[in-house]
Phi, psi and omega in degrees: 000133182281166178298324180296318179295322180297313179299319181297314180297318181299312183287348179255010178299317180301318180293319183293318178292323177296316179295325179295320178295319178298320180297328180280359175099010178279139180295157185300315183293318179289325179299325179301313184285321178296318178299316179297315182295316182294312180295324177297319179295316178298317180295319180299317179295317180297318179295317180298312181296318179298314180296314182297310184295314182294319178297318181296315179298318179294320179297314180298318179298315181294321179297317180293319178297319180298317182293324184280319186266339184060027179268124184297331185304316182291326175295319179290333174299321177295314181296326183265017171061038179298316181297325179296315183289325177296312180297321181292322177299317179295318181296318180293325176298320177296318179300315182299317181288340183266350183302314180299331180285309184295320184258035179304320184279350181232069186299336180291341181269345186297312183297309179297323178293324175299317180294317179297320178295320178296321177298314180296321180295321177298316181296317180296319179297321177299315179295327176297316179294318179298322178300317178297312183294319180296323178296319176297319180295319179297325177293320180293326182300333182277350178275138185302327183290341184244359185300324184263004182273146180282066183298325182299327178298315180292326177297319180294321178296317179297319179297318179298316180297316180296317179291328176294315177298318178299320179297321178296315180297316180295318178300315180296322181291316183288324184265342183073015181257162180291147175304335179301324178297321179297314181294328176296317178294322178296322179298325181291332182247023183300322180297319179293319179296319178299322179292319181294321184256026182301311182296322180295316180295314179296322179295321180295315178298318180295320180299319179295316181293319179298318180290316182294315182275355180056043182287314182223140174237159173294130183102347178291145172269118179236154175235125180222093187300327182302325182252006179069029182261129177205087183178201186265138176286122181253341180201138173235114177238196190293324186245337185223158172240125180262128180241125175268110181290168183289345173270012176074008172280162180248128175249132180254127182241135174300135183301320183293343179291342179289343177247349181256336182242166180270140175211167183246126178250123185268015182300320180302320178295316182297317182287333182289335181088002179225144180239133192285138168251126179218085186219147185242149168256131182261115182267135176292119189294335180290347181264000180275130184205169174285157180252139176278168179298324179296319180291324179297323177298321178295320182290340176296341180287342175283111193302322183287349182251351187304304183294325180294316181296317180301310183294315184292320182293326177297316179297318181295316181297317178300316181296314181296322178294320182296323181266356180067045182290136177277101185274010172294337171244127184298333184292339180285138178072202181257149183213155169280148177239157178294326179291322179294318179293322179295319178298318178293323178298316179298318180299316179294321183296311182288333178294333182255003181284128185289344183273356183257151182279117187281343183263003178248168183306133179215118181201161171243125183231147178265121180268174181297137180302146179231175178294344180262006178123185179265115182282126169253106187263134174264122179239109183203178180230135176287160180276009178217156177253001179291133187300311183298314179295321179301312181296322181295314181298316181296318179295320180298318180295312186284333172302314182293316184291323178293322179289329184277347182301324183293335178291343178255015180057037178247148178245134178274134179298128184295323181269068181289144171251105183259145181237079182296142177277154179294000000 
C-alpha cells in the first residue's frame, strides 16, 4: 500500500466508522454523535499514551546521559520539564492531524478547532524553547564567571521576545493576515506600549549597565536607605532587585534605581579582607591632668609604656632645661599627661592585637571635645570581614580599654555616644 493510500484511509476513518454505525441500524443524527464520542475517546487514549511513553523515554534518556557525561545541562533539562514539552508538542501535533477524522460529521468545527490547536501548539513550542534556554542559563549560573551576573534579567528579555514572536504568529494565524499588518498596528500604538513597558525597558537598560559597569553582583552587601535595604543581593531581574536584609526580611528595589539613585556597596570591604572599626571612648575632661615624677615612676611599671616613657621623658627634660622651666609648678614647660599616656597605651595595645589587620590604617586619634567628654577614637580594621568575628574582636578591644582607663586615673563618661561602623 502506498503512502497516498495510507493517508487516504486515515482521513476516511471517520466516514468508515460513521457508515458502519448506519449499517448497524443507528439513525444518521445519533450516529454522528456516537461517532464523535467514540473517536474522541480513542484519540484521548492515544494522546495520553503517546505523551506518557514519549515523556518517559525522554526522561530515562536524559537521566542516563546526565549520569554518563556529568553535564549539568541535561540535568537542568529534566528540572525544566523539557521532556514534558517535547511529548506535549508531539501529542498536540497528533490532535491537529486527527481533527478532520474525529469531527468528520461536524465539518463546520474543523477549521476553528484547527486554528485553536495551532495557537496552543505555538504556545507549547515557545515553552519548549524557554525550557532549553532556561536549562542553559541554570548551567551558566553554576560557573564562577557567571555567578554574579544578572542572568535572570536576560532570561526575562528573551521570554518577552519569544512571546512577542508567538503573539505575531498567533495573530497572523487567527486573522489570516500578514505579520506586517500586526507590526503596522503596533506602530500606531507604540506610544501606549512604551508607557506600558516603561519599567521593563528601564530595567533592561539598567541591567545591562549594572552588568557592564560591575556595579552590583548577586551576593553583594548593599545599603540603600531610600528603600530600607541593608543586606545581601539575592536576585537581579529585569524589573527588580531583591535584597535579603539581615533581619531576614526581603526588600524589593526597582532595577533602574541602581543607576538613578545613590546606594552603598560593601563589596570592596569584603574583598579587602578587613572591616573597619571606628568607635570612640569618651573621657571625662575634668580627670585629665599633668603627671608628677612620682606618678611617672608608677606608670613605668606598665610594660608596654616603659620604653616610651623613658624616651619621652628624656626629650621633655632636655627641653625644660634648655628653656629654664620652673618645675615647682607642673604647668611650666612640657609634661606628660595621664590622657597622653593612655592614648599611647591604646596605640600599643591595638598594634599588638592579633585580631586586627596590620597592613591597613591603624591609629588612635583625639577628636574635638564635646559636651559628653573628650573622644579618643580607635580607627582600625579587623583581620576578618565576618560579622560575628568582627563584633567579637571589637568588643574584646573595648572591654579591655574601658577597664584599663582607671589605671590612668581617668574616668569614662557614662553617657557615651558610640558610633559603630556597619
